[in-house]
C-alpha positions as CSV (number, residue, x, y, z in Angstrom):
1,M,16.5,-2.1,-11.9
2,K,18.2,1.1,-10.5
3,S,16.8,4.6,-10.6
4,Q,17.9,7.8,-8.8
5,G,19.8,5.7,-6.4
6,I,16.7,3.5,-5.8
7,V,17.0,-0.2,-6.5
8,F,14.2,-2.7,-7.3
9,R,16.1,-5.8,-6.3
10,E,14.5,-9.0,-7.7
11,L,15.8,-12.5,-7.0
12,E,14.5,-13.6,-10.3
13,E,13.7,-11.9,-13.5
14,M,10.0,-12.3,-14.2
15,N,7.5,-11.1,-16.9
16,Y,5.0,-8.9,-15.4
17,T,3.1,-7.9,-18.7
18,G,-0.5,-7.3,-18.0
19,W,-0.2,-7.9,-14.1
20,T,-1.6,-5.9,-11.2
21,L,0.5,-4.1,-8.7
22,I,-0.9,-3.6,-5.2
23,E,1.0,-1.2,-2.8
24,G,0.6,-0.6,0.9
25,F,2.9,2.1,2.1
26,P,2.4,3.5,5.7
27,G,-0.4,6.2,6.0
28,M,-3.5,7.0,7.7
29,G,-4.2,4.2,10.2
30,L,-1.5,2.1,8.5
31,V,-4.5,0.5,6.6
32,G,-2.3,-0.2,3.4
33,T,0.5,-1.7,5.6
34,I,-1.6,-4.0,7.5
35,A,-3.8,-5.0,4.5
36,V,-1.0,-5.9,2.1
37,K,1.0,-7.6,4.8
38,Y,-2.2,-9.8,5.7
39,L,-2.6,-10.6,1.8
40,S,1.1,-11.6,1.6
41,E,0.7,-14.0,4.6
42,K,-2.6,-15.5,4.0
43,L,-2.5,-16.2,0.2
44,D,-0.1,-17.8,-2.2
45,F,2.4,-15.0,-2.6
46,K,6.2,-15.5,-2.7
47,E,8.8,-12.9,-1.6
48,I,10.9,-12.3,-4.7
49,G,12.6,-9.0,-4.0
50,H,12.8,-5.7,-2.2
51,I,13.6,-1.9,-2.6
52,E,16.8,-0.6,-1.7
53,G,17.4,3.1,-1.0
54,D,19.6,5.4,1.3
55,F,16.3,7.0,2.7
56,F,15.5,3.8,4.6
57,L,16.4,4.2,8.3
58,P,19.1,1.8,9.6
59,V,16.5,-0.1,11.7
60,L,15.3,-3.7,10.7
61,R,12.6,-5.8,12.1
62,I,13.8,-9.3,13.0
63,H,11.6,-12.3,12.1
64,E,12.3,-15.9,13.2
65,G,16.0,-14.8,13.8
66,L,16.6,-13.3,10.4
67,P,16.5,-9.5,9.4
68,V,13.4,-8.3,7.3
69,N,13.8,-5.8,4.5
70,P,11.6,-2.8,5.4
71,S,10.1,-2.8,1.8
72,R,9.4,-6.1,0.0
73,I,8.0,-7.4,-3.2
74,Y,5.7,-10.5,-3.4
75,V,4.2,-12.2,-6.3
76,S,1.5,-14.5,-7.3
77,K,2.0,-16.2,-10.7
78,K,-1.3,-17.9,-10.4
79,H,-3.2,-14.4,-10.1
80,K,-0.7,-12.3,-11.8
81,I,-0.5,-10.0,-8.9
82,I,2.6,-8.1,-7.4
83,L,2.4,-6.9,-3.8
84,L,4.6,-4.1,-2.6
85,I,4.7,-3.4,1.2
86,S,6.7,-1.0,3.2
87,E,7.0,-1.1,7.2
88,Q,8.9,2.2,7.2
89,I,7.5,5.6,6.8
90,I,9.0,7.2,3.8
91,P,10.7,10.6,4.5
92,R,9.1,13.4,2.7
93,Q,12.2,14.4,0.8
94,A,12.4,10.8,-0.8
95,T,8.7,10.7,-1.7
96,H,9.1,12.1,-5.2
97,K,12.2,10.1,-5.9
98,L,10.6,6.8,-4.7
99,V,7.4,7.3,-6.8
100,N,9.5,8.2,-10.0
101,A,11.4,5.0,-9.6
102,L,8.4,3.1,-8.9
103,L,6.5,4.4,-12.0
104,E,9.6,3.8,-14.1
105,W,9.6,0.1,-12.8
106,V,6.0,-0.2,-13.5
107,K,6.2,0.9,-17.1
108,Q,9.4,-1.1,-17.7
109,K,7.6,-4.2,-16.6
110,K,4.4,-3.3,-18.5
111,I,2.2,-3.7,-15.6
112,K,-1.4,-3.1,-16.3
113,R,-3.0,-1.9,-13.1
114,V,-1.8,-0.3,-9.9
115,I,-4.1,-0.4,-6.8
116,S,-3.2,1.6,-3.7
117,L,-4.7,0.6,-0.4
118,A,-4.8,3.2,2.3
119,G,-6.9,4.9,4.8
120,I,-8.7,8.1,5.5
121,R,-10.7,9.7,8.3
122,A,-14.3,10.2,7.0
123,A,-17.3,11.5,9.2
124,N,-20.9,10.4,8.7
125,T,-20.2,7.2,6.9
126,K,-21.9,3.8,6.7
127,E,-20.2,0.9,8.7
128,G,-17.5,-0.7,6.7
129,E,-17.8,1.7,3.7
130,V,-14.8,1.9,1.4
131,F,-14.0,5.0,-0.8
132,G,-12.1,5.4,-4.0
133,I,-10.0,7.7,-5.9
134,A,-9.1,7.2,-9.6
135,A,-6.1,8.3,-11.4
136,N,-8.0,8.6,-14.8
137,P,-11.3,8.2,-16.5
138,E,-10.9,4.5,-17.2
139,S,-9.9,3.7,-13.6
140,K,-12.9,5.7,-12.5
141,K,-15.2,3.3,-14.5
142,I,-13.8,0.3,-12.6
143,L,-14.5,1.9,-9.2
144,K,-18.0,2.6,-10.3
145,Q,-18.6,-0.9,-11.6
146,W,-17.8,-2.2,-8.2
147,N,-19.8,0.5,-6.3
148,V,-16.9,2.0,-4.6
149,Q,-18.0,5.4,-3.1
150,L,-15.9,7.9,-5.1
151,I,-14.6,11.0,-3.3
152,D,-15.6,13.8,-5.5
153,E,-13.9,16.6,-3.7
154,G,-11.1,16.5,-1.2
155,I,-7.3,16.4,-0.3
156,T,-5.0,13.5,-0.5
157,T,-1.2,13.4,0.2
158,G,1.9,11.4,0.2
159,I,2.9,8.4,-2.1
160,T,-0.6,7.4,-3.1
161,A,-1.4,11.0,-4.1
162,L,1.8,11.2,-6.3
163,I,1.1,7.7,-8.0
164,L,-2.3,8.7,-9.0
165,L,-1.4,12.2,-10.1
166,S,1.7,10.7,-12.3
167,L,-0.7,8.2,-13.9
168,K,-3.4,10.6,-14.7
169,N,-2.5,10.9,-18.3
170,E,-1.3,7.3,-18.8
171,K,-3.0,4.1,-20.1
172,I,-2.2,2.4,-16.9
173,E,-5.2,1.8,-14.8
174,A,-4.7,3.2,-11.2
175,F,-6.9,3.8,-8.3
176,S,-6.9,3.8,-4.5
177,L,-9.1,1.9,-2.1
178,L,-9.4,3.7,1.2
179,G,-10.8,2.4,4.6
180,N,-12.3,4.7,7.3
181,A,-9.3,4.7,9.9
182,K,-10.4,5.6,13.4
183,A,-7.2,4.4,15.2
184,D,-3.4,4.7,14.8
185,A,-3.4,1.1,13.4
186,D,-6.9,0.4,12.3
187,Y,-7.3,-3.3,11.5
188,K,-11.0,-2.9,11.0
189,A,-10.5,-0.4,8.2
190,A,-7.8,-2.8,6.7
191,A,-10.3,-5.7,6.8
192,D,-13.0,-3.5,5.0
193,V,-10.5,-2.7,2.3
194,I,-9.7,-6.4,2.0
195,K,-13.4,-7.3,1.7
196,K,-13.9,-4.7,-1.1
197,F,-10.7,-6.1,-2.9
198,D,-12.1,-9.6,-2.6
199,E,-15.2,-8.6,-4.3
200,M,-13.3,-7.2,-7.2
201,Y,-11.0,-10.4,-7.3
202,P,-13.3,-13.2,-6.1
203,D,-10.9,-15.9,-7.1
204,F,-8.9,-15.1,-3.9
205,K,-11.9,-15.9,-1.4
206,I,-10.1,-13.9,1.4
207,D,-11.3,-14.7,5.0
208,V,-10.7,-11.6,7.2
209,K,-11.8,-13.3,10.4
210,P,-8.2,-14.1,11.3
211,L,-7.2,-10.5,10.8
212,L,-9.9,-9.3,13.1
213,K,-9.1,-12.1,15.7
214,E,-5.3,-11.3,15.6
215,A,-6.0,-7.4,15.5
216,K,-4.4,-6.6,18.8
217,K,-1.2,-8.4,18.1
218,T,-0.9,-6.9,14.6
219,E,-1.6,-3.5,16.0
220,E,0.9,-3.8,18.9
221,E,3.6,-5.0,16.5
222,I,3.4,-2.3,14.0
223,L,2.9,0.5,16.6
224,K,6.0,-0.8,18.5
225,H,7.9,-0.9,15.3
226,I,6.9,2.7,14.4
227,Q,7.8,3.8,17.9
228,E,11.3,2.1,17.9
229,L,12.0,4.1,14.6
230,K,11.0,7.3,16.4
231,E,13.1,6.7,19.3
232,R,16.2,5.7,17.3
233,E,15.9,8.4,14.8
234,P,15.0,11.9,16.3
235,G,14.5,13.2,12.8
236,L,11.7,11.0,12.1
237,D,9.2,13.9,12.7
238,R,10.3,15.3,9.4
239,V,9.0,12.2,7.5
240,E,5.9,12.0,5.5
241,K,2.8,12.3,7.7
242,P,-0.2,9.9,7.2
243,T,-2.9,10.9,4.6
244,A,-4.9,14.1,5.7
245,P,-8.6,13.7,6.3
246,M,-10.7,14.0,3.2
247,Y,-14.0,14.8,4.9
248,A,-14.8,17.3,7.5
C-alpha cells in the first residue's frame, strides 16, 4: 500500500482481519524498539515486509553480511499478531505523514487492536511498574482489566501520541504500555513491558531472562547505531525527540 509517499511493502498479501498490531518506534529509553525487536527474535515471527519512505536516512545496519531495512514488519499467523519495528528515529516533519499512512493501512487491513510499546520517566514508582494510556473508553477498560496503572494526567509526544489521538473516536482498540526508562537504552524497562504484555497474552510464555542477560550487548548495539546516524547526518538534531516525562 502507498500513501503520501510512504509504502508498506509486503512480500505476501495476507488477511489481517481481527489481528493485533504492536509497534515499537524509538522513544524514551528506546523501550519500544528493544521490546519489539526482542519479541521478533525470540518468538515465532516471520519478517514479511517493511516501510519505505524518503524520510529514512541513507544509513543501513548490516546483519550477517546483508543490509537490514530500518523499519520492518513481522507476523505470527499462529497468534494473529503483527510487529512493526523501527531502528531509525523518525524526523519530526515526517511524523504526521507516517502516522496517517500507518492508520490508513490499519483500517484497510481491518486490524482490531493497536498496542504501542514505549517508555516514560516516572518518579516515585514501584519497581517494574508499567503504565498505560488508552485511546478510547473501550481500550481503557482493557488496561483496567489487566491492572495497568493508568496515567490520568500528563504529556506524551511523538508517534505514539498521534496514534492514540487519531484512534480516539474509532472502534479500533488502541493503548500504550510504558516502562519506566532510566537509561538511554533501558533493557530493564523493556523487560517490564514485555512481562506485562505476557500477562495479557499468556500463550506466548515469554522468558525475559535472556534479554536481561544480553542487556549490555543490546544496549551497545542500539546506541552505536543511533550515534552513527548522528555522525553521518548533522541534521539529526531536528528529528523527533524521545517521549517527554509524564511525571514530575
